[in-house]
VEXDREN-2710 file (C-alpha; in Angstrom, 1 decimal):
% VEXDREN-2710
k/r/px/py/pz
1/UNK/170.1/65.4/31.6
2/UNK/168.2/69.2/32.8
3/UNK/165.5/69.2/35.4
4/UNK/162.3/70.2/34.4
5/UNK/161.9/74.5/35.0
6/UNK/159.1/75.7/37.4
7/UNK/156.1/77.3/35.7
8/UNK/156.6/81.7/35.7
9/UNK/152.6/81.6/37.2
10/UNK/153.4/79.4/39.6
11/UNK/156.8/81.1/41.4
12/UNK/154.7/84.2/41.4
13/UNK/151.8/83.1/42.7
14/UNK/153.8/81.0/45.4
15/UNK/155.9/84.4/46.3
16/UNK/153.0/87.4/46.4
17/UNK/151.0/85.1/49.2
18/UNK/153.4/85.8/51.9
19/UNK/153.8/89.6/50.3
20/UNK/149.8/89.9/50.8
21/UNK/150.1/88.4/54.3
22/UNK/152.7/90.5/55.3
23/UNK/151.3/93.8/54.2
24/UNK/147.7/93.1/55.5
25/UNK/149.4/92.3/58.8
26/UNK/151.3/95.9/58.5
27/UNK/148.2/97.6/57.4
28/UNK/146.1/96.0/60.8
29/UNK/149.0/97.2/62.9
30/UNK/149.2/100.9/61.5
31/UNK/145.7/101.4/62.3
32/UNK/145.3/100.1/65.0
33/UNK/149.0/102.1/67.1
34/UNK/147.0/105.1/67.7
35/UNK/144.4/103.0/70.1
36/UNK/148.3/101.1/71.9
37/UNK/150.2/104.4/71.6
38/UNK/147.6/107.5/73.1
39/UNK/145.9/106.9/76.1
40/UNK/141.6/107.0/75.8
41/UNK/139.7/109.6/76.8
42/UNK/137.4/108.9/79.3
43/UNK/133.9/110.5/79.7
44/UNK/133.9/112.9/82.2
45/UNK/132.1/112.2/85.7
46/UNK/130.0/113.5/87.7
47/UNK/133.1/113.3/91.3
48/UNK/130.9/115.8/93.8
49/UNK/127.8/117.5/94.2
50/UNK/126.1/119.7/96.9
51/UNK/124.5/118.9/99.0
52/UNK/125.6/115.1/99.1
53/UNK/123.5/112.2/97.6
54/UNK/121.7/111.0/100.7
55/UNK/122.5/114.2/102.4
56/UNK/120.4/114.8/105.4
57/UNK/120.1/118.8/106.0
58/UNK/118.2/120.7/108.7
59/UNK/117.2/123.9/106.5
60/UNK/116.9/124.5/102.9
61/UNK/120.1/124.6/100.6
62/UNK/120.4/127.7/99.0
63/UNK/121.6/126.4/95.0
64/UNK/122.9/123.0/94.1
65/UNK/126.4/122.6/92.3
66/UNK/127.8/119.5/90.2
67/UNK/130.9/118.6/90.1
68/UNK/132.9/116.8/87.3
69/UNK/136.0/115.3/87.1
70/UNK/136.6/117.8/84.1
71/UNK/135.3/120.8/82.7
72/UNK/131.9/120.5/80.9
73/UNK/130.6/122.2/78.1
74/UNK/128.2/124.9/78.4
75/UNK/126.2/123.5/75.6
76/UNK/122.6/122.6/77.4
77/UNK/123.4/121.7/80.7
78/UNK/120.0/120.8/82.6
79/UNK/119.6/120.4/86.2
80/UNK/116.3/119.4/87.4
81/UNK/114.5/119.4/91.0
82/UNK/111.5/118.3/91.7
83/UNK/109.6/116.7/95.4
84/UNK/108.5/113.6/96.8
85/UNK/105.5/114.0/94.6
86/UNK/107.6/114.4/91.9
87/UNK/106.7/118.0/91.0
88/UNK/108.8/120.1/90.2
89/UNK/110.0/122.9/92.1
90/UNK/113.1/124.3/91.1
91/UNK/114.9/124.3/87.0
92/UNK/115.9/126.6/85.1
93/UNK/119.9/127.0/83.1
94/UNK/122.7/126.5/85.6
95/UNK/125.8/128.2/85.2
96/UNK/129.0/126.2/84.2
97/UNK/131.8/127.7/85.5
98/UNK/134.8/124.9/84.2
99/UNK/133.8/122.0/86.0
100/UNK/131.2/123.2/88.5
101/UNK/127.6/123.2/87.7
102/UNK/125.5/125.4/89.2
103/UNK/121.3/125.9/90.1
104/UNK/120.3/128.3/91.9
105/UNK/117.0/128.3/94.1
106/UNK/114.9/130.9/93.8
107/UNK/113.0/129.6/97.0
108/UNK/113.4/128.2/100.0
109/UNK/112.3/124.0/99.7
110/UNK/110.0/123.0/103.1
111/UNK/110.8/120.2/104.8
112/UNK/110.7/116.5/102.3
113/UNK/112.8/114.6/100.0
114/UNK/113.8/115.5/96.8
115/UNK/115.4/114.3/93.6
116/UNK/118.2/116.0/91.5
117/UNK/118.7/115.0/87.8
118/UNK/120.6/116.5/85.8
119/UNK/122.5/116.4/82.0
120/UNK/125.7/117.6/80.5
121/UNK/127.7/117.8/78.1
122/UNK/131.0/115.8/78.6
123/UNK/134.3/117.9/77.6
124/UNK/134.8/115.4/74.8
125/UNK/131.2/115.8/73.7
126/UNK/129.6/112.9/74.9
127/UNK/126.4/114.1/76.9
128/UNK/126.3/112.0/80.5
129/UNK/122.9/112.0/82.7
130/UNK/122.7/111.2/86.4
131/UNK/120.0/111.5/89.5
132/UNK/120.6/111.9/93.2
133/UNK/118.6/112.9/96.3
134/UNK/118.7/114.7/100.1
135/UNK/116.3/115.5/101.9
136/UNK/115.5/118.4/104.0
137/UNK/113.9/118.2/107.9
138/UNK/113.8/122.0/108.6
139/UNK/110.5/124.0/107.9
140/UNK/111.2/127.2/105.6
141/UNK/110.7/130.7/106.8
142/UNK/107.3/132.0/106.3
143/UNK/107.6/135.5/104.1
144/UNK/107.5/138.1/106.5
145/UNK/104.1/140.0/106.1
146/UNK/103.9/143.7/105.8
147/UNK/104.1/145.8/108.8
148/UNK/100.7/146.7/110.0
149/UNK/100.3/150.7/110.0
150/UNK/99.9/151.9/112.9
151/UNK/96.6/153.3/113.9
152/UNK/95.4/156.1/114.4
153/UNK/95.2/157.7/117.9
154/UNK/91.8/159.1/119.1
155/UNK/92.2/162.6/118.8
156/UNK/93.8/162.5/115.2
157/UNK/90.4/160.2/114.2
158/UNK/87.8/163.3/116.3
159/UNK/89.8/165.7/113.8
160/UNK/89.0/163.3/110.8
161/UNK/85.2/162.8/111.8
162/UNK/84.7/166.7/112.1
163/UNK/86.7/167.6/109.0
164/UNK/83.9/165.0/107.3
165/UNK/81.2/167.3/108.7
166/UNK/79.7/170.3/106.9
167/UNK/79.3/173.1/109.8
168/UNK/76.5/173.9/110.3
169/UNK/75.1/177.6/110.4
170/UNK/74.6/179.5/113.7
171/UNK/70.3/179.9/115.2
172/UNK/71.1/183.5/115.4
173/UNK/72.2/183.9/112.1
174/UNK/68.9/182.5/110.4
175/UNK/66.3/184.2/108.4
176/UNK/63.1/184.7/109.6
177/UNK/61.1/182.8/106.5
178/UNK/57.6/184.5/108.2
179/UNK/57.3/188.2/108.7
180/UNK/58.4/190.8/107.9
181/UNK/61.5/190.0/107.9
182/UNK/61.3/188.0/104.2
183/UNK/59.8/190.3/102.6
184/UNK/62.3/193.1/100.0
185/UNK/63.1/196.3/100.6
186/UNK/60.3/197.8/98.6
187/UNK/57.0/196.0/100.5
188/UNK/58.4/197.3/103.4
189/UNK/59.2/200.8/102.3
190/UNK/55.8/200.6/100.5
191/UNK/53.9/199.1/103.7
192/UNK/55.3/202.3/106.6
193/UNK/54.1/205.0/103.7
194/UNK/50.7/203.2/104.0
195/UNK/50.5/203.2/107.7
196/UNK/52.3/206.6/108.2
197/UNK/49.5/208.2/105.8
198/UNK/47.0/205.9/107.4
199/UNK/47.7/208.1/111.0
200/UNK/47.8/211.0/109.5
201/UNK/44.6/210.9/107.7
202/UNK/43.0/209.8/111.2
203/UNK/44.5/213.1/112.6
204/UNK/42.8/215.1/110.4
205/UNK/39.8/213.2/110.9
206/UNK/39.8/213.8/114.8
207/UNK/40.8/217.7/114.2
208/UNK/37.7/218.4/111.7
209/UNK/35.0/216.5/114.2
210/UNK/36.9/218.5/117.3
211/UNK/36.0/221.9/115.2
212/UNK/32.7/220.5/114.2
213/UNK/31.5/219.9/117.5
214/UNK/32.5/223.4/118.8
END
């Protein structure tokens, strides 16, 4: 008497179950293999700053420099310095050179506390940001005033004053406005001729009287 044979469908189902499980496990291992073999790439981090966080300076720094653990990307870096009241005292586009990001300060900072906020793009393409603070105890040097022009000497002052005054006329050279000197030449000639004629007429009249008396 022969044993009853098992249905073909039942055998295939019992065979395919373990195979599918093994294939699924193999696929999960292959997907996780890169993360198990290759080291994870971390974001760059700030490792140093100038001034250092919490530094107390006797004088204003000339720049703010950030140093990261790796070369950051020169993609929209931002460094902003604010004072104790929150007013921005220095900002702009910092210079990126490998792991260093530098913001020059256009003017000296007076005494007080300052905060530095920064934002850069890490080498892996992820943006990172942070902040730190420092204090300046010294007072910024005031700009020197332009040298005053030397005052003119008394002699130069007198010379300048005499140059501004119009020269006066010599009284001896003034022409009188009255008398014969003020008349035109032709009028003076006529008067002289008339006077001469009058004298001649007077002499003639006197001679006539003398003759008649004889």
